VODREN-666248 format. One record per residue (C-alpha): residue number from 1; residue in three letters; x, y, z. Coordinates in steps of 0.5 Angstrom, whole numbers, plus 500, padded with zeros to 3 digits. Layout:
! residues N
NODE     n   res     X     Y     Z
NODE   NUM   Ala     X     Y     Z
...
//
This chain:
! residues 237
NODE     n   res     X     Y     Z
NODE     1   Unk   369   598   113
NODE     2   Unk   368   591   112
NODE     3   Unk   361   589   112
NODE     4   Unk   360   582   116
NODE     5   Unk   354   578   114
NODE     6   Unk   349   577   120
NODE     7   Unk   349   571   123
NODE     8   Unk   343   567   123
NODE     9   Unk   339   567   130
NODE    10   Unk   338   560   132
NODE    11   Unk   332   559   136
NODE    12   Unk   333   553   141
NODE    13   Unk   327   548   141
NODE    14   Unk   324   545   147
NODE    15   Unk   324   538   148
NODE    16   Unk   318   535   146
NODE    17   Unk   314   531   151
NODE    18   Unk   317   525   154
NODE    19   Unk   324   527   152
NODE    20   Unk   328   529   158
NODE    21   Unk   333   535   159
NODE    22   Unk   340   534   158
NODE    23   Unk   342   537   165
NODE    24   Unk   337   541   170
NODE    25   Unk   341   547   169
NODE    26   Unk   339   547   161
NODE    27   Unk   332   546   163
NODE    28   Unk   332   552   168
NODE    29   Unk   336   556   162
NODE    30   Unk   330   555   158
NODE    31   Unk   325   557   162
NODE    32   Unk   328   564   164
NODE    33   Unk   328   568   157
NODE    34   Unk   334   572   155
NODE    35   Unk   333   579   156
NODE    36   Unk   332   582   149
NODE    37   Unk   329   576   146
NODE    38   Unk   322   576   143
NODE    39   Unk   320   571   148
NODE    40   Unk   321   576   154
NODE    41   Unk   315   580   156
NODE    42   Unk   315   587   157
NODE    43   Unk   310   589   163
NODE    44   Unk   305   592   158
NODE    45   Unk   305   586   154
NODE    46   Unk   305   581   159
NODE    47   Unk   300   576   159
NODE    48   Unk   294   577   163
NODE    49   Unk   293   573   169
NODE    50   Unk   289   567   169
NODE    51   Unk   282   567   171
NODE    52   Unk   284   562   176
NODE    53   Unk   289   566   179
NODE    54   Unk   285   573   179
NODE    55   Unk   278   569   182
NODE    56   Unk   278   572   190
NODE    57   Unk   279   566   195
NODE    58   Unk   273   563   197
NODE    59   Unk   272   565   205
NODE    60   Unk   270   559   208
NODE    61   Unk   263   560   212
NODE    62   Unk   261   557   219
NODE    63   Unk   262   550   220
NODE    64   Unk   255   546   220
NODE    65   Unk   253   545   227
NODE    66   Unk   253   537   228
NODE    67   Unk   245   535   228
NODE    68   Unk   242   535   235
NODE    69   Unk   239   528   237
NODE    70   Unk   232   528   237
NODE    71   Unk   228   528   243
NODE    72   Unk   226   521   246
NODE    73   Unk   219   520   244
NODE    74   Unk   214   518   250
NODE    75   Unk   212   511   251
NODE    76   Unk   205   510   249
NODE    77   Unk   204   505   254
NODE    78   Unk   206   510   259
NODE    79   Unk   211   509   265
NODE    80   Unk   212   503   268
NODE    81   Unk   207   502   274
NODE    82   Unk   210   502   281
NODE    83   Unk   209   496   285
NODE    84   Unk   206   498   291
NODE    85   Unk   211   497   297
NODE    86   Unk   208   492   302
NODE    87   Unk   210   494   309
NODE    88   Unk   213   489   313
NODE    89   Unk   209   486   318
NODE    90   Unk   210   489   325
NODE    91   Unk   208   487   332
NODE    92   Unk   200   487   332
NODE    93   Unk   197   492   337
NODE    94   Unk   192   489   341
NODE    95   Unk   185   493   340
NODE    96   Unk   183   497   347
NODE    97   Unk   178   492   350
NODE    98   Unk   171   495   350
NODE    99   Unk   168   497   357
NODE   100   Unk   164   491   359
NODE   101   Unk   157   492   362
NODE   102   Unk   154   487   367
NODE   103   Unk   147   485   366
NODE   104   Unk   143   483   372
NODE   105   Unk   136   480   372
NODE   106   Unk   130   481   377
NODE   107   Unk   125   476   377
NODE   108   Unk   118   479   376
NODE   109   Unk   112   479   372
NODE   110   Unk   109   485   369
NODE   111   Unk   105   487   375
NODE   112   Unk   111   487   379
NODE   113   Unk   116   490   375
NODE   114   Unk   115   497   378
NODE   115   Unk   116   495   385
NODE   116   Unk   122   491   384
NODE   117   Unk   125   497   380
NODE   118   Unk   124   501   386
NODE   119   Unk   127   496   391
NODE   120   Unk   133   495   386
NODE   121   Unk   134   503   386
NODE   122   Unk   134   503   394
NODE   123   Unk   139   497   394
NODE   124   Unk   143   501   389
NODE   125   Unk   143   508   393
NODE   126   Unk   144   504   399
NODE   127   Unk   151   501   396
NODE   128   Unk   154   508   395
NODE   129   Unk   151   509   388
NODE   130   Unk   149   517   387
NODE   131   Unk   142   518   385
NODE   132   Unk   145   522   379
NODE   133   Unk   148   515   376
NODE   134   Unk   142   511   376
NODE   135   Unk   137   512   370
NODE   136   Unk   130   508   370
NODE   137   Unk   127   506   364
NODE   138   Unk   120   503   363
NODE   139   Unk   117   499   357
NODE   140   Unk   110   499   359
NODE   141   Unk   106   505   362
NODE   142   Unk   111   511   365
NODE   143   Unk   113   510   372
NODE   144   Unk   109   514   377
NODE   145   Unk   115   518   379
NODE   146   Unk   116   520   372
NODE   147   Unk   108   522   371
NODE   148   Unk   109   526   377
NODE   149   Unk   115   530   374
NODE   150   Unk   112   531   368
NODE   151   Unk   106   535   371
NODE   152   Unk   111   541   372
NODE   153   Unk   112   541   365
NODE   154   Unk   116   538   360
NODE   155   Unk   121   544   360
NODE   156   Unk   122   542   368
NODE   157   Unk   122   535   367
NODE   158   Unk   128   535   362
NODE   159   Unk   132   540   366
NODE   160   Unk   133   535   371
NODE   161   Unk   136   530   366
NODE   162   Unk   141   536   364
NODE   163   Unk   142   537   371
NODE   164   Unk   144   530   373
NODE   165   Unk   143   530   380
NODE   166   Unk   137   525   381
NODE   167   Unk   135   519   379
NODE   168   Unk   132   520   372
NODE   169   Unk   125   516   370
NODE   170   Unk   124   516   363
NODE   171   Unk   121   511   357
NODE   172   Unk   125   506   354
NODE   173   Unk   124   509   347
NODE   174   Unk   128   515   350
NODE   175   Unk   132   518   344
NODE   176   Unk   136   523   348
NODE   177   Unk   144   521   348
NODE   178   Unk   144   519   356
NODE   179   Unk   150   515   359
NODE   180   Unk   149   513   366
NODE   181   Unk   153   508   370
NODE   182   Unk   147   504   372
NODE   183   Unk   140   503   368
NODE   184   Unk   134   499   371
NODE   185   Unk   130   497   366
NODE   186   Unk   123   496   368
NODE   187   Unk   119   491   363
NODE   188   Unk   112   492   366
NODE   189   Unk   108   491   359
NODE   190   Unk   109   491   352
NODE   191   Unk   111   486   347
NODE   192   Unk   117   481   347
NODE   193   Unk   120   484   341
NODE   194   Unk   119   491   344
NODE   195   Unk   122   489   351
NODE   196   Unk   128   486   347
NODE   197   Unk   129   492   343
NODE   198   Unk   129   496   350
NODE   199   Unk   134   492   353
NODE   200   Unk   139   493   347
NODE   201   Unk   138   501   348
NODE   202   Unk   139   500   355
NODE   203   Unk   146   497   354
NODE   204   Unk   147   503   350
NODE   205   Unk   145   508   356
NODE   206   Unk   149   504   361
NODE   207   Unk   157   504   362
NODE   208   Unk   157   499   368
NODE   209   Unk   151   495   370
NODE   210   Unk   144   494   367
NODE   211   Unk   139   491   372
NODE   212   Unk   133   488   368
NODE   213   Unk   126   487   372
NODE   214   Unk   122   482   369
NODE   215   Unk   123   478   362
NODE   216   Unk   127   482   357
NODE   217   Unk   128   476   352
NODE   218   Unk   133   470   351
NODE   219   Unk   139   475   350
NODE   220   Unk   138   479   357
NODE   221   Unk   137   472   361
NODE   222   Unk   143   469   357
NODE   223   Unk   147   475   359
NODE   224   Unk   145   475   366
NODE   225   Unk   147   468   367
NODE   226   Unk   154   469   364
NODE   227   Unk   155   475   369
NODE   228   Unk   153   470   375
NODE   229   Unk   147   474   377
NODE   230   Unk   142   471   382
NODE   231   Unk   135   472   381
NODE   232   Unk   131   477   385
NODE   233   Unk   137   481   388
NODE   234   Unk   141   485   384
NODE   235   Unk   149   485   386
NODE   236   Unk   151   492   387
NODE   237   Unk   157   493   382
//
């Protein structure tokens, strides 16, 4: 048998960098190794995958939460002061009128004051006043009727004041809370200052009328003149 010489194996060379392939099919053919060629890799001799392909894929973690806004700082100067709301002016209400106490003056000396006071009490009772509505206060010596009632004891004496059924006689310096319609002030002694102070207290005890028997000072005289009282005779009010 004739022996044919072996044909030399021709290796196709890859074009160098920058040399284009003549055809796209030629480039594909060069990439695919021919079966049986030394360039074809068997499964046992295949190149190991690169580290880039064997590294496990990184699992993305949770996304960082957006930064929270910082809490507002308190103003060191404090909250703004609230302006006080000024109420709208409305109609003014008239203050209730204070009860007017009439003042009358009976001319008398210190020695005559007790007798003029007794006459005044009789006129008041005759005009319709009840005995329990009259209080008699003496600036000097105690009224004879007061001395008579005290002879039965102070307990009985003050009980008559609480009962309020009769004319009550007491000192002008009376400190108990007594309110009666008419107060008869007897200026039968004492100093001018003491008489003026007794007059101011008499105004506090009366609710309707004060009759001054004697001289209780300029204030009492002016009040009596303003009330239009006639000297010597009390006007029942």
